[in-house]
N, C-alpha and C positions, 0 to 999 in steps of 0.2 A: 695586756696593758698593765703597767705598774701602778701601785698606790702612790699618792703624793709623797715626795721625799724632801726632807730638810737637810741641806748640806751645811752642817755646823762645823766650825773650825776655830782653833786658836789662831789669832792673827799671825800672818807670816809663816804659816805652815804649808802653803801650797794650794790655797783656795782656787786660784785661777786654773792651775793644772787639773784639779779634780773636777771643776766645772766642765772643762773640755772633755775629759774622760767620760763623765756622766752624759754629756750631750751625744755621745756615740752609742748609748744604750737604745735599742729599738723602741720607738714610741715615746721617748723622754724628751722634754724640752724645758729650757731654762726660762723662768718667769722673772720679771724685774723686781719683784718684792725682795727687800733685804731686811734682815732682823738683827738688832744689836742690843747687847747687854742683857735684856730680859729681866730688869728689875721688877718688883711687884707692880709698880705704877705703869709698866709697859705691857702687862699681861693682856688686858682687854684689847688694846690696839693690835698687838701681835696676833691674837686669836682671830680678830676680824680679817687680818691679812691671810692667815692660814686657811680660813674658810673659803677663800677665793681660789685655792689650788684644787685642780681636778686630777683625776687619775692620769698619770703620765707627766705631770708637772713636777718640777723641782725648783726650790728657791734656796738662797744661800744667806749666811750671816755668821756672826760671832756672838753666841749667847751663853751666859753663865748657867751652870746647873742649879736647879732648885726643884724640890718635889712638886711644887705648884706648876712649874713650866712643863715638867715631864708629864704630869697628869693632863695638862692642856693639849699637848701633842697627841697623847693617847686617845683622848675623847674625839679628836678631829681626824683620827686614822692617818697620822703623819708618821712615816718611817724616818729614821734619822741616821745619816752617815756622819761620823764625828772624826775629824782629821786633826792630828797632832804632829809634833816634830821635836827633835832634841831641843830642849829649852835654851841651851847655849847658842845654838844657831839662830833661834828666834830672836834672842837679844841682838845679835849682830845684824840680822836682816831688818829688824824693827828700827834700830838706830839709823841705819842708812836710809830707810824708807821715810822716817820722820824728818830728817834733815834734808832729804832729797825731794821726791815727787809728792809729798803730802803736806802742803802749806797750811792746812787747817788743823793739824794736830795740836792739842793744848800744850804739849811739851816742846814744840818746835823752837819757839823763841828762846826758851830757857837753854835747850841743848846747844843752840847756835852761839850762845854767849860763853860756853865753856871753851877751855884752851886747847883741848885735844880730843881725839876719838876715844882715848882711854877714859877721860873724864865723862864723856857721854855714856859709855858703857856702864861705868860705875853708877851714874845717876839713875839709869833705867833699872839696874840691878837692885840698888838700895832703896829706890823710891824717892819721890820729890814732893815737897810741900810748896805749893804756889798759892799764897794767900789762904783762903778757906778750902782750896781744892787740894786733896791729898792723893797723889798717884802712888799706889802701893808698891812695895818691893816686888820683884819679879816672881818670887815663890808664892806670895799671897795672891798675886794677880792670876797666876796659872792655876792655883788651887780652886779658884772660882769656876774654872772651866772643867777641871778634871773629874768632877763628880759624875759626868756622863759616862765615863768608862765603867763598864760592868753593869750598866743599866739594861733591863730587858729590852730586846729588840732595837738596840743601838749597834750599828756596825762601825767598829773602831778601826781606822786605818792610820798609818803613819806615812809621813813624807818619805822616810827612808825606804819603806817597802815599795813605794811607787817609783823610786829612782835608783835603788841600789844596783840592780842588774835586770836584764831582760826577763830572766826566769822569775825573779822576785816580783817584778811588776806584773807579769802575766798571772801569777798566782793571786796577787792582790786584786787584780781586775776581775778574775774569775769569781772570787769571793764577793766582790761588790755586785757583780751582775746577778749572781744567784740570790743575793739579799734583795736587790731592787725588784727582781721578778717574783719574789715572794713564793718560790717553789713552783711557779708555772713555767717550767723550763722547756725550751724548744728542742727539736732533735739536735744531736751532737754537732752535725755539720753547721746548723744555723747558730748554735752556741759559739762555735769557733769563729764564724763570720762576724758575730757581734763583738767578740773580743778583739778581732782584727780592726774593726771600725773604731772601737774605743781607743786603741793605740794610735790609729791613724789621725785622730782628732788632736793629738798632742802637738802644740805649736807655741813654744815659749815666746816667739817674736811678736805675738799678738797681745801680750800682757803688758800693760802700762806699769805694773808694779814688779815685774820680773827683774832680778839683778843678775845672780849667778846660778841659782838653783842647784847648788851642790851641798853635800853634807860635810861636816867637820871644818867648816870655815872658821869656827871659833878658835881652832888651834893656831891659826895664823894671826889672830886679832887679839887674843887675851894674853896678858903677861901674868906673872905670879900674883900680883895684887888683885887683878880682876878675877882670877880664878878663885882666890881665897874669899873674896866678897861674894861670889856666886855660891860657893860651897856653904857659906854661912846662912844664906837666906833661902837657897833652893836646892842645895846638894841632895837631900833625900829624895826629891822627885826623880832624879836621874836613876837612882837605884830602884825605886818603885816601878818606873817605866821600862826598866831593863837596859838602859844605856850604859850603866856602870855597875860593878859588883860591890864597890865600897866607895869611900870618899878619898881614896889615895890617887885618883886620876890626876894626870899632869898634861 
């Protein structure tokens, strides 16, 4: 039986896909608890939710990094899987999501008033001021999550590793399974059977938020102005995360 696991992800990184995969791990089941943002005022409420998780349970959410939140997870014996994606593809997927199946997002009405998809991309990239509410630029927004990478006992996965090829996905699933089982590995034959079941659970048709599920979609959506805006506020993240070697990408 696995310890409780928190599936934390940057929005539009493939959360539903990873929920399906994790549901295939022997003894694991998804609980309905969901955790968002993780601001200081959220900590007590979130901790109350995490204490409800038992061994074999996992829950999902989108929570920013903070030392206080990390300490809370540790004292409650919660392992964390952290999922990210090429931030350019997140911009594309997030815009389509906000103006499509997500009627309650605070940016929806604003984005729908803009004249083009390009203007919507630029708004999300540069940030938006709506009265007293400030939606930060995409680099600042992502930076609030990225602190989880490199933390002790956090399993960092990327959407690209889960979708690039069968071999890459199998390797990522093996790493995830070993992490979730916390070293208590079954015989090799059972391990392979568990990996097979994790793959079998993948079914994009059951996700209400699934659109295309492919990498590199930004290449077909961004023009030079959008690329330049992205480089200005978030370009360094692509280098740090290994998606680009420098800022000369086109």
